[in-house]
PDB file of N, CA, C and O in Angstrom:
ATOM      1  N   UNK A   1     -24.479 -48.000 -49.236  1.00  0.00           N
ATOM      2  CA  UNK A   1     -25.569 -48.002 -50.083  1.00  0.00           C
ATOM      3  C   UNK A   1     -26.140 -46.360 -50.023  1.00  0.00           C
ATOM      4  O   UNK A   1     -26.479 -45.742 -49.013  1.00  0.00           O
ATOM      5  N   UNK A   2     -26.127 -45.844 -51.553  1.00  0.00           N
ATOM      6  CA  UNK A   2     -26.087 -44.077 -52.055  1.00  0.00           C
ATOM      7  C   UNK A   2     -27.268 -43.953 -52.210  1.00  0.00           C
ATOM      8  O   UNK A   2     -27.761 -44.897 -52.828  1.00  0.00           O
ATOM      9  N   UNK A   3     -27.963 -43.172 -51.909  1.00  0.00           N
ATOM     10  CA  UNK A   3     -29.566 -43.191 -52.076  1.00  0.00           C
ATOM     11  C   UNK A   3     -29.748 -41.766 -52.856  1.00  0.00           C
ATOM     12  O   UNK A   3     -29.709 -40.758 -52.150  1.00  0.00           O
ATOM     13  N   UNK A   4     -29.989 -41.577 -54.582  1.00  0.00           N
ATOM     14  CA  UNK A   4     -29.801 -40.500 -54.751  1.00  0.00           C
ATOM     15  C   UNK A   4     -31.215 -39.928 -55.903  1.00  0.00           C
ATOM     16  O   UNK A   4     -31.734 -40.687 -56.721  1.00  0.00           O
ATOM     17  N   UNK A   5     -31.480 -38.985 -55.777  1.00  0.00           N
ATOM     18  CA  UNK A   5     -32.531 -38.585 -56.671  1.00  0.00           C
ATOM     19  C   UNK A   5     -32.162 -38.306 -58.241  1.00  0.00           C
ATOM     20  O   UNK A   5     -31.475 -37.351 -58.603  1.00  0.00           O
ATOM     21  N   UNK A   6     -32.719 -39.278 -59.108  1.00  0.00           N
ATOM     22  CA  UNK A   6     -32.162 -39.305 -60.581  1.00  0.00           C
ATOM     23  C   UNK A   6     -33.560 -38.451 -61.281  1.00  0.00           C
ATOM     24  O   UNK A   6     -34.671 -38.382 -60.756  1.00  0.00           O
ATOM     25  N   UNK A   7     -33.099 -37.772 -62.752  1.00  0.00           N
ATOM     26  CA  UNK A   7     -33.438 -37.565 -63.430  1.00  0.00           C
ATOM     27  C   UNK A   7     -33.624 -37.906 -64.742  1.00  0.00           C
ATOM     28  O   UNK A   7     -32.890 -37.210 -65.444  1.00  0.00           O
ATOM     29  N   UNK A   8     -34.248 -38.631 -65.347  1.00  0.00           N
ATOM     30  CA  UNK A   8     -34.052 -39.084 -66.863  1.00  0.00           C
ATOM     31  C   UNK A   8     -33.959 -38.105 -68.146  1.00  0.00           C
ATOM     32  O   UNK A   8     -35.057 -37.725 -68.552  1.00  0.00           O
ATOM     33  N   UNK A   9     -33.136 -37.762 -68.659  1.00  0.00           N
ATOM     34  CA  UNK A   9     -33.232 -36.672 -69.559  1.00  0.00           C
ATOM     35  C   UNK A   9     -32.559 -37.932 -71.080  1.00  0.00           C
ATOM     36  O   UNK A   9     -31.563 -38.653 -71.146  1.00  0.00           O
ATOM     37  N   UNK A  10     -33.501 -37.707 -71.886  1.00  0.00           N
ATOM     38  CA  UNK A  10     -33.168 -38.320 -73.135  1.00  0.00           C
ATOM     39  C   UNK A  10     -32.514 -37.178 -74.440  1.00  0.00           C
ATOM     40  O   UNK A  10     -32.767 -36.073 -74.918  1.00  0.00           O
ATOM     41  N   UNK A  11     -31.769 -38.031 -74.556  1.00  0.00           N
ATOM     42  CA  UNK A  11     -30.794 -37.187 -75.672  1.00  0.00           C
ATOM     43  C   UNK A  11     -31.529 -37.781 -76.918  1.00  0.00           C
ATOM     44  O   UNK A  11     -31.796 -38.982 -76.872  1.00  0.00           O
ATOM     45  N   UNK A  12     -31.856 -37.120 -77.938  1.00  0.00           N
ATOM     46  CA  UNK A  12     -31.763 -37.775 -79.383  1.00  0.00           C
ATOM     47  C   UNK A  12     -31.089 -37.737 -79.745  1.00  0.00           C
ATOM     48  O   UNK A  12     -30.478 -36.707 -79.461  1.00  0.00           O
ATOM     49  N   UNK A  13     -30.301 -38.760 -80.821  1.00  0.00           N
ATOM     50  CA  UNK A  13     -28.867 -38.599 -81.489  1.00  0.00           C
ATOM     51  C   UNK A  13     -29.343 -38.958 -82.560  1.00  0.00           C
ATOM     52  O   UNK A  13     -29.142 -38.028 -83.341  1.00  0.00           O
ATOM     53  N   UNK A  14     -30.127 -40.181 -83.326  1.00  0.00           N
ATOM     54  CA  UNK A  14     -30.461 -40.008 -84.937  1.00  0.00           C
ATOM     55  C   UNK A  14     -32.270 -40.053 -84.704  1.00  0.00           C
ATOM     56  O   UNK A  14     -32.938 -40.505 -83.774  1.00  0.00           O
ATOM     57  N   UNK A  15     -32.758 -39.223 -86.271  1.00  0.00           N
ATOM     58  CA  UNK A  15     -33.684 -39.835 -86.451  1.00  0.00           C
ATOM     59  C   UNK A  15     -33.943 -40.056 -88.012  1.00  0.00           C
ATOM     60  O   UNK A  15     -33.502 -39.270 -88.851  1.00  0.00           O
ATOM     61  N   UNK A  16     -34.532 -40.946 -88.264  1.00  0.00           N
ATOM     62  CA  UNK A  16     -34.820 -40.910 -90.102  1.00  0.00           C
ATOM     63  C   UNK A  16     -35.778 -42.180 -90.155  1.00  0.00           C
ATOM     64  O   UNK A  16     -36.078 -42.942 -89.236  1.00  0.00           O
ATOM     65  N   UNK A  17     -36.138 -42.193 -91.370  1.00  0.00           N
ATOM     66  CA  UNK A  17     -37.636 -42.742 -91.796  1.00  0.00           C
ATOM     67  C   UNK A  17     -37.185 -44.217 -92.592  1.00  0.00           C
ATOM     68  O   UNK A  17     -36.723 -43.935 -93.698  1.00  0.00           O
ATOM     69  N   UNK A  18     -37.189 -44.921 -92.471  1.00  0.00           N
ATOM     70  CA  UNK A  18     -36.845 -46.184 -92.634  1.00  0.00           C
ATOM     71  C   UNK A  18     -37.956 -47.088 -93.592  1.00  0.00           C
ATOM     72  O   UNK A  18     -39.023 -47.553 -93.192  1.00  0.00           O
ATOM     73  N   UNK A  19     -37.402 -47.189 -94.926  1.00  0.00           N
ATOM     74  CA  UNK A  19     -38.565 -47.719 -96.197  1.00  0.00           C
ATOM     75  C   UNK A  19     -38.872 -49.019 -96.381  1.00  0.00           C
ATOM     76  O   UNK A  19     -38.041 -49.814 -96.820  1.00  0.00           O
ATOM     77  N   UNK A  20     -40.222 -49.391 -96.029  1.00  0.00           N
ATOM     78  CA  UNK A  20     -40.249 -51.272 -95.504  1.00  0.00           C
ATOM     79  C   UNK A  20     -42.040 -50.732 -96.106  1.00  0.00           C
ATOM     80  O   UNK A  20     -42.611 -49.708 -95.731  1.00  0.00           O
ATOM     81  N   UNK A  21     -42.566 -51.704 -97.034  1.00  0.00           N
ATOM     82  CA  UNK A  21     -44.182 -51.842 -96.768  1.00  0.00           C
ATOM     83  C   UNK A  21     -44.539 -52.780 -96.012  1.00  0.00           C
ATOM     84  O   UNK A  21     -44.191 -53.940 -96.229  1.00  0.00           O
ATOM     85  N   UNK A  22     -45.475 -52.343 -94.751  1.00  0.00           N
ATOM     86  CA  UNK A  22     -46.134 -53.003 -94.011  1.00  0.00           C
ATOM     87  C   UNK A  22     -47.186 -52.747 -93.711  1.00  0.00           C
ATOM     88  O   UNK A  22     -47.638 -51.639 -94.000  1.00  0.00           O
ATOM     89  N   UNK A  23     -48.028 -53.786 -92.949  1.00  0.00           N
ATOM     90  CA  UNK A  23     -49.072 -53.414 -92.752  1.00  0.00           C
ATOM     91  C   UNK A  23     -49.457 -52.719 -91.473  1.00  0.00           C
ATOM     92  O   UNK A  23     -48.985 -53.208 -90.446  1.00  0.00           O
ATOM     93  N   UNK A  24     -50.191 -51.722 -91.362  1.00  0.00           N
ATOM     94  CA  UNK A  24     -51.070 -51.486 -89.935  1.00  0.00           C
ATOM     95  C   UNK A  24     -52.250 -51.846 -89.843  1.00  0.00           C
ATOM     96  O   UNK A  24     -52.733 -52.583 -90.703  1.00  0.00           O
ATOM     97  N   UNK A  25     -53.020 -51.376 -88.707  1.00  0.00           N
ATOM     98  CA  UNK A  25     -54.528 -51.717 -88.630  1.00  0.00           C
ATOM     99  C   UNK A  25     -54.896 -50.307 -87.384  1.00  0.00           C
ATOM    100  O   UNK A  25     -54.490 -50.432 -86.229  1.00  0.00           O
ATOM    101  N   UNK A  26     -55.459 -49.404 -87.692  1.00  0.00           N
ATOM    102  CA  UNK A  26     -55.959 -48.138 -88.164  1.00  0.00           C
ATOM    103  C   UNK A  26     -57.465 -48.134 -87.173  1.00  0.00           C
ATOM    104  O   UNK A  26     -57.967 -49.177 -87.592  1.00  0.00           O
ATOM    105  N   UNK A  27     -58.038 -47.819 -86.571  1.00  0.00           N
ATOM    106  CA  UNK A  27     -59.668 -47.740 -86.147  1.00  0.00           C
ATOM    107  C   UNK A  27     -59.876 -46.476 -86.774  1.00  0.00           C
ATOM    108  O   UNK A  27     -59.210 -45.445 -86.676  1.00  0.00           O
ATOM    109  N   UNK A  28     -61.229 -46.794 -87.641  1.00  0.00           N
ATOM    110  CA  UNK A  28     -62.250 -45.171 -88.111  1.00  0.00           C
ATOM    111  C   UNK A  28     -62.906 -45.381 -86.921  1.00  0.00           C
ATOM    112  O   UNK A  28     -62.792 -45.915 -85.818  1.00  0.00           O
ATOM    113  N   UNK A  29     -64.164 -44.273 -88.106  1.00  0.00           N
ATOM    114  CA  UNK A  29     -64.555 -43.765 -87.167  1.00  0.00           C
ATOM    115  C   UNK A  29     -65.547 -44.367 -86.272  1.00  0.00           C
ATOM    116  O   UNK A  29     -65.438 -44.020 -85.096  1.00  0.00           O
ATOM    117  N   UNK A  30     -66.377 -45.091 -86.521  1.00  0.00           N
ATOM    118  CA  UNK A  30     -67.425 -46.645 -86.187  1.00  0.00           C
ATOM    119  C   UNK A  30     -66.639 -47.567 -84.988  1.00  0.00           C
ATOM    120  O   UNK A  30     -67.351 -48.062 -84.114  1.00  0.00           O
ATOM    121  N   UNK A  31     -65.404 -47.759 -84.959  1.00  0.00           N
ATOM    122  CA  UNK A  31     -64.663 -48.130 -83.891  1.00  0.00           C
ATOM    123  C   UNK A  31     -64.477 -49.552 -84.695  1.00  0.00           C
ATOM    124  O   UNK A  31     -64.738 -50.595 -84.096  1.00  0.00           O
ATOM    125  N   UNK A  32     -63.963 -49.589 -86.240  1.00  0.00           N
ATOM    126  CA  UNK A  32     -63.735 -51.030 -87.032  1.00  0.00           C
ATOM    127  C   UNK A  32     -62.128 -50.967 -87.106  1.00  0.00           C
ATOM    128  O   UNK A  32     -61.561 -49.883 -86.974  1.00  0.00           O
ATOM    129  N   UNK A  33     -61.366 -52.230 -87.334  1.00  0.00           N
ATOM    130  CA  UNK A  33     -60.065 -51.849 -87.140  1.00  0.00           C
ATOM    131  C   UNK A  33     -60.028 -51.821 -89.354  1.00  0.00           C
ATOM    132  O   UNK A  33     -60.867 -52.071 -90.220  1.00  0.00           O
ATOM    133  N   UNK A  34     -58.810 -51.450 -89.357  1.00  0.00           N
ATOM    134  CA  UNK A  34     -59.243 -50.786 -91.030  1.00  0.00           C
ATOM    135  C   UNK A  34     -57.542 -51.460 -91.910  1.00  0.00           C
ATOM    136  O   UNK A  34     -56.626 -50.638 -91.881  1.00  0.00           O
ATOM    137  N   UNK A  35     -57.415 -52.007 -92.186  1.00  0.00           N
ATOM    138  CA  UNK A  35     -56.056 -52.683 -93.171  1.00  0.00           C
ATOM    139  C   UNK A  35     -56.013 -51.423 -93.833  1.00  0.00           C
ATOM    140  O   UNK A  35     -56.860 -50.892 -94.551  1.00  0.00           O
ATOM    141  N   UNK A  36     -54.645 -50.947 -93.398  1.00  0.00           N
ATOM    142  CA  UNK A  36     -53.222 -50.081 -94.438  1.00  0.00           C
ATOM    143  C   UNK A  36     -52.069 -50.205 -94.482  1.00  0.00           C
ATOM    144  O   UNK A  36     -51.327 -50.279 -93.502  1.00  0.00           O
ATOM    145  N   UNK A  37     -51.669 -50.258 -95.928  1.00  0.00           N
ATOM    146  CA  UNK A  37     -50.525 -50.420 -96.366  1.00  0.00           C
ATOM    147  C   UNK A  37     -49.789 -49.035 -95.954  1.00  0.00           C
ATOM    148  O   UNK A  37     -50.148 -47.917 -96.325  1.00  0.00           O
ATOM    149  N   UNK A  38     -48.584 -49.360 -95.034  1.00  0.00           N
ATOM    150  CA  UNK A  38     -47.753 -48.059 -94.795  1.00  0.00           C
ATOM    151  C   UNK A  38     -46.535 -48.394 -95.362  1.00  0.00           C
ATOM    152  O   UNK A  38     -45.954 -49.466 -95.194  1.00  0.00           O
ATOM    153  N   UNK A  39     -46.014 -47.112 -96.290  1.00  0.00           N
ATOM    154  CA  UNK A  39     -44.426 -47.334 -97.264  1.00  0.00           C
ATOM    155  C   UNK A  39     -42.974 -47.457 -96.266  1.00  0.00           C
ATOM    156  O   UNK A  39     -41.964 -48.132 -96.467  1.00  0.00           O
ATOM    157  N   UNK A  40     -43.442 -46.155 -94.672  1.00  0.00           N
ATOM    158  CA  UNK A  40     -42.042 -46.600 -94.412  1.00  0.00           C
ATOM    159  C   UNK A  40     -42.529 -45.804 -92.982  1.00  0.00           C
ATOM    160  O   UNK A  40     -43.285 -44.833 -92.982  1.00  0.00           O
ATOM    161  N   UNK A  41     -41.773 -46.589 -91.442  1.00  0.00           N
ATOM    162  CA  UNK A  41     -41.753 -45.817 -89.916  1.00  0.00           C
ATOM    163  C   UNK A  41     -40.730 -45.403 -89.838  1.00  0.00           C
ATOM    164  O   UNK A  41     -39.743 -45.782 -90.468  1.00  0.00           O
ATOM    165  N   UNK A  42     -40.829 -44.068 -88.599  1.00  0.00           N
ATOM    166  CA  UNK A  42     -39.771 -43.224 -88.176  1.00  0.00           C
ATOM    167  C   UNK A  42     -39.524 -44.057 -87.152  1.00  0.00           C
ATOM    168  O   UNK A  42     -40.300 -44.647 -86.401  1.00  0.00           O
ATOM    169  N   UNK A  43     -37.989 -44.029 -87.228  1.00  0.00           N
ATOM    170  CA  UNK A  43     -36.965 -44.513 -86.264  1.00  0.00           C
ATOM    171  C   UNK A  43     -36.186 -43.203 -85.051  1.00  0.00           C
ATOM    172  O   UNK A  43     -35.630 -42.256 -85.608  1.00  0.00           O
ATOM    173  N   UNK A  44     -36.189 -43.216 -84.025  1.00  0.00           N
ATOM    174  CA  UNK A  44     -35.654 -42.416 -83.421  1.00  0.00           C
ATOM    175  C   UNK A  44     -34.412 -43.545 -82.199  1.00  0.00           C
ATOM    176  O   UNK A  44     -34.837 -44.425 -81.451  1.00  0.00           O
ATOM    177  N   UNK A  45     -33.147 -43.209 -82.321  1.00  0.00           N
ATOM    178  CA  UNK A  45     -32.724 -43.116 -81.460  1.00  0.00           C
ATOM    179  C   UNK A  45     -32.163 -42.474 -80.307  1.00  0.00           C
ATOM    180  O   UNK A  45     -31.539 -41.529 -80.790  1.00  0.00           O
ATOM    181  N   UNK A  46     -32.027 -42.441 -79.094  1.00  0.00           N
ATOM    182  CA  UNK A  46     -32.227 -42.476 -78.308  1.00  0.00           C
ATOM    183  C   UNK A  46     -31.197 -42.315 -76.952  1.00  0.00           C
ATOM    184  O   UNK A  46     -30.572 -43.372 -77.042  1.00  0.00           O
ATOM    185  N   UNK A  47     -30.770 -41.767 -76.009  1.00  0.00           N
ATOM    186  CA  UNK A  47     -29.799 -41.875 -75.121  1.00  0.00           C
ATOM    187  C   UNK A  47     -30.489 -41.710 -73.630  1.00  0.00           C
ATOM    188  O   UNK A  47     -30.890 -40.587 -73.325  1.00  0.00           O
ATOM    189  N   UNK A  48     -30.585 -42.402 -73.033  1.00  0.00           N
ATOM    190  CA  UNK A  48     -30.623 -42.148 -71.451  1.00  0.00           C
ATOM    191  C   UNK A  48     -29.474 -42.364 -70.466  1.00  0.00           C
ATOM    192  O   UNK A  48     -28.821 -43.242 -69.902  1.00  0.00           O
ATOM    193  N   UNK A  49     -29.686 -40.358 -70.661  1.00  0.00           N
ATOM    194  CA  UNK A  49     -28.557 -40.303 -69.784  1.00  0.00           C
ATOM    195  C   UNK A  49     -29.311 -39.808 -68.273  1.00  0.00           C
ATOM    196  O   UNK A  49     -30.369 -39.190 -68.149  1.00  0.00           O
ATOM    197  N   UNK A  50     -28.213 -40.398 -66.996  1.00  0.00           N
ATOM    198  CA  UNK A  50     -28.368 -40.415 -65.776  1.00  0.00           C
ATOM    199  C   UNK A  50     -27.213 -40.056 -64.509  1.00  0.00           C
ATOM    200  O   UNK A  50     -26.225 -40.709 -64.171  1.00  0.00           O
ATOM    201  N   UNK A  51     -27.611 -39.096 -64.105  1.00  0.00           N
ATOM    202  CA  UNK A  51     -26.503 -38.356 -62.930  1.00  0.00           C
ATOM    203  C   UNK A  51     -26.312 -39.520 -61.756  1.00  0.00           C
ATOM    204  O   UNK A  51     -26.904 -40.599 -61.737  1.00  0.00           O
ATOM    205  N   UNK A  52     -25.498 -39.118 -60.938  1.00  0.00           N
ATOM    206  CA  UNK A  52     -25.506 -39.710 -59.851  1.00  0.00           C
ATOM    207  C   UNK A  52     -24.398 -39.598 -58.896  1.00  0.00           C
ATOM    208  O   UNK A  52     -23.473 -38.844 -59.200  1.00  0.00           O
ATOM    209  N   UNK A  53     -24.349 -40.336 -57.620  1.00  0.00           N
ATOM    210  CA  UNK A  53     -23.096 -40.520 -57.036  1.00  0.00           C
ATOM    211  C   UNK A  53     -22.247 -41.658 -57.186  1.00  0.00           C
ATOM    212  O   UNK A  53     -22.473 -42.708 -56.586  1.00  0.00           O
ATOM    213  N   UNK A  54     -20.856 -41.428 -58.301  1.00  0.00           N
ATOM    214  CA  UNK A  54     -20.441 -42.270 -58.802  1.00  0.00           C
ATOM    215  C   UNK A  54     -19.240 -43.248 -57.377  1.00  0.00           C
ATOM    216  O   UNK A  54     -18.812 -44.398 -57.283  1.00  0.00           O
ATOM    217  N   UNK A  55     -19.149 -42.298 -56.738  1.00  0.00           N
ATOM    218  CA  UNK A  55     -18.323 -42.906 -55.839  1.00  0.00           C
ATOM    219  C   UNK A  55     -19.004 -44.332 -54.686  1.00  0.00           C
ATOM    220  O   UNK A  55     -20.062 -44.797 -54.264  1.00  0.00           O
ATOM    221  N   UNK A  56     -17.955 -44.464 -54.640  1.00  0.00           N
ATOM    222  CA  UNK A  56     -17.849 -45.952 -53.592  1.00  0.00           C
ATOM    223  C   UNK A  56     -17.637 -45.762 -52.228  1.00  0.00           C
ATOM    224  O   UNK A  56     -17.558 -46.733 -51.475  1.00  0.00           O
TER     225      UNK A  56
END
């Protein structure tokens, strides 16, 4: 078994806004939850690249 230090490298391959009406809860200055209607959310597609010893 090989033991190799790997470092996570994330590469973003796609970023877009998906338009969809939905509710979110946010806290206000008095720490109360407030219900808000949002029109979209951000989507990010990433790939995790790992390097290591591929020999067996």
